[in-house]
N, C-alpha and C positions, 0 to 999 in steps of 0.2 A: 360537530355537524357532519363531517365526513365519515366518522365512525358510525353514526346513526344510519347514514345512507348506505354504507357498506353492509351493515348488519341487515338492514331492510332488504337490500338487493339479494343477499345470500339467502335470507329466509324465503323470499319470493321465489327464487330459483329452486330451492329445495322443495317448497310446497308444490310448485307447478309440476315438478318432475316426479315427486314421490307422494302426492296427496292420497292416492288409493292405498298404498301399503301403510301409510301412517294411520289412516282412518281404520283400516282393517286391524292393525295392531291395537289401537285404542279400543275397538269393539271387542277384540279377544280379551283384553285385560278387564274390560267392564263385565264380560261374561264370566270370567274367572272370579271376579269380585262378588258378583251376584250369587253364583253357585256357592261360594264359600260362606257368604252371609246367611243364605237360606239354610245351608247345612249346619252352620254354627247355631242358628236359632233353634233348629230342630233338636240338635244334641243337647242344648241347654234345657229345652222343654222336656225332653225324655228323661234327663237327670232329675229335674225338679219334680216330675210326675212319678219318678222311680219306675218307669216302664221302659226298660232298655231292650225289650224283645225285638223291636223293629229297627234297632240301630244299625244292624248289619246291612239292611236294605238302603238306609240313608247313605252309608259309606259307598256301597256299590253304585247307587244312582249318581252320587257325586263324582266318582271316578269315571263312570261311563260318560257323563256330560262333559267333563274336562277333556277326555280323549276325543270325543266327538267334536267339540269346539276346536281343538287343536288340529284335527284332520281337515275340518272345513277350512280353517285358516291356511293350512299348508297347501291344499289344492287350489284355493282361491289365489294365493300368491303365486303359485306355479303357473296358473293361467294368465294372470295379468302381467307378470314379469317375463313372460316368454318373449324372447327376442325374435323379431321377424327374420325369416330366412332370407339370406342375400339373394337378390334377383340375378338370374343368369343373364349376362350381357351377350347379346347376339351380335356377331360381327357381320357387317354388310358383305354381300357377295362381291368378289373381285370384278372390276369393270373392264379389264383387258384393254385399257386405253380408250375406250369409247365413252362419250358423254352420256349421262343419264337423260333420256328423253321422257317427257311426261306422257303418261298414258292418256288416251282420249277419254274425256269425261263420260261417265255413264249417263244414260237418259234420266236417271232419277236424281242427278246432282243439280240442285236448284241454283248453285252459285257458279256454274260453269260459264255463263255469259259474263259475269263480273270478272272472273279470273282471266278471261281472254281479252278484255279491254286493254288498250294501250295506256290510257290515262283514266283515272277515276276522278270524278268531280262530285263535290257535295252540293247540296241545295244552295248553300251560301256562295259557292264558286259560280254556280249558274246565275244567281241573282246579281253578283258583281259584274259578270260578263254582260248581262242584259242592261245593267245601269250604265256601264261605261262603253257600250257599243256606239261607234260613231253613227250619227243619224244622217241619212241621205236625203 
C-alpha cells in the first residue's frame, strides 16, 4: 500500500514538474517514427517498382525533416526550461533613527477613510450593538 502511494506521489511530482518536456520528447519521437515509416514505405515502393531515380530526394527530405524536428525540439526546450532570472532585492533606505511616518493619502485613494478609523465594525457588529443596547 505504501509502495503504491510512494510511486504515485513520485509520478505525480515528476509529471507536474516535467510534463511539457515529457510531451515534447514524446512528440519528437512520434515525428521520428512517422518520418521513418513514410520514408521506409517509399523506399519499399521504389524498389518494388524498380524506379530508384527519386530515391535521393527521399533520403534528403528524410534528413531535412529529422534535423528540423530536432531543432524545433531543442529551441522549444530551451525556451520552456529557461530558469527565471533572480529578482534583485532592494534594500530599504536607512531611517537614521526616525520612525516611518505614513504619507498623507492621495485624493484618489478610496480606502483612506477606512484606514484612518480607530476601530472597524462590520454589519454584524453594528447589529449586535443595536440589539443589546440598553433601552431607556
